[in-house]
N, C-alpha and C positions, 0 to 999 in steps of 0.2 A: 428402518434403521435409517437414522437422519446419516445424508451425505453429507461429508466434513467437506467446509468450505476451501478452496485451493488462494492461500495470498501468495504474492510476492512481494516479498521487501525490499527495496532496491535503499540498501545506507552503508556506508562507508566505515561506521563505528560499531565492532564486532559486540560490544557491551551491549548497547541498545538494541542487537539483534536477540540477544540472551535473554534479556530485559522482557521485550514482547512475548519470545517464546514462555518464558515463566507465568509471565501475565494473561496469555491466550488459555493456558493450562491451568491456571488458576480459575480462571473464570470459567472454566466448561466448556470452553469453544470449541468445538469440531473443526479441525481445520487440519491442513496442509501447508507448511509455512517453507517454502523455500525463498532464496537471500542471495541476492550478489552485490557485490560491493562500489559498482560505479555504472556512471551512467550506460556507457558502451556496452556495459555488462547485460544491462537490463533489457535495451534494443534487442541483441543477440537472445537472450532467452525469449522474450516475445518472438523473434522470430521462428527461431526452432520451436516452440509451442505451434503457431500458426501450419507449421508443417508436421504435427503432431509426434515433433519427438518429448516434449512435457504437453501436461495440462493446461490450457490458457487458463487464466489467473483470473477467479470470480470478483478478487479486489487486488488494488497496488495499496501498497505502503511505501510514499516515496520522500525521501531525504530530499532538498532542495540544495543543498552544497553538497555536491557531489565531484569527485573528482571524474578527467574526463569529457563528459557531457554532464550539464547539471540537471537538475530536477525541471527545470522549467524547461530544457530542451526534449528531456523524456517526454514531458506531458505534451508537449507540441507536436512531438510524433504519432503519440498515443491518440490524441484526438483527429488525426488526420489518417488513420489508419483504420479503414471501413469494417474489418475484423475485432478492433480492439476499442474504437471510440467510443463504446456505451459503457466500457469499465470502469467503475467506481473507482476513486482514489483518493486516498487519505493522505493530505501532509501530513508527514512527523518532520518537524525541524526547527533549529534551534534559533531561525531567523524569526528576528520580531518585526523586521524592516518593513514599513507601510507598503512597500513597493514591492516586496514578494506576496504579501496577504492579498493585495490589490489583481496582480498579474494571476496570481492562482484563482480566487474565487471565483470566476465564470466556468473552470474547468474541473474543479474538484466537489467532493461531498463534504471534506470534513479539515481544518487545519487544526494542528496540533503544536503547539510551539514547548520546545525542550531548551533548556532543562526544567522541566516542573517536577514535583513533589509526585510519590509514588501515587499518592491516591488520585492526583489529577491524571495521571497516567492511567490508571485504570479505570480511571472514568471516561476518557478517550476510546479505551479500547473496549469498552461496553457498548461506545455506539456499532463497532463492527459485531457484537452480538445481534444487536439489535437489525444491522443489515443483513447477517447470515439467515437471520430470523423471515425476513421478508425474501431472502431467495428462497428458502424452502417453500413459504407461501406459494410464490408464482410457478415452481415446478410442478407442483401437484397436479 
């Protein structure tokens, strides 16, 4: 049996969370999706996971424009933490700002810009499926 990948989605737009859930389901990507709505909640979730209260995520879907702490601040925290620094991060953000793209590029595996059409979103989500396949291969 295939172990589902654990995904943490850091997104303040509930509609985007629902769309992601639906797209993952439609793509038959075996996953457990947990979501938080702001940067501080992401760090709290990750700290709790390190203490065994949650499963550490195999993948993080991160918005950049978040309340409290923005995505760049959360990414910086993740990359400095020994237990989390190798966790793959996919940015899913409405920001097309070159500064955001350049600032994120060294620290993330993929950058999806929203709003995008549904087909483009699904193509980006398929990258998660490719990623989950690589996790399954390395776990064997």
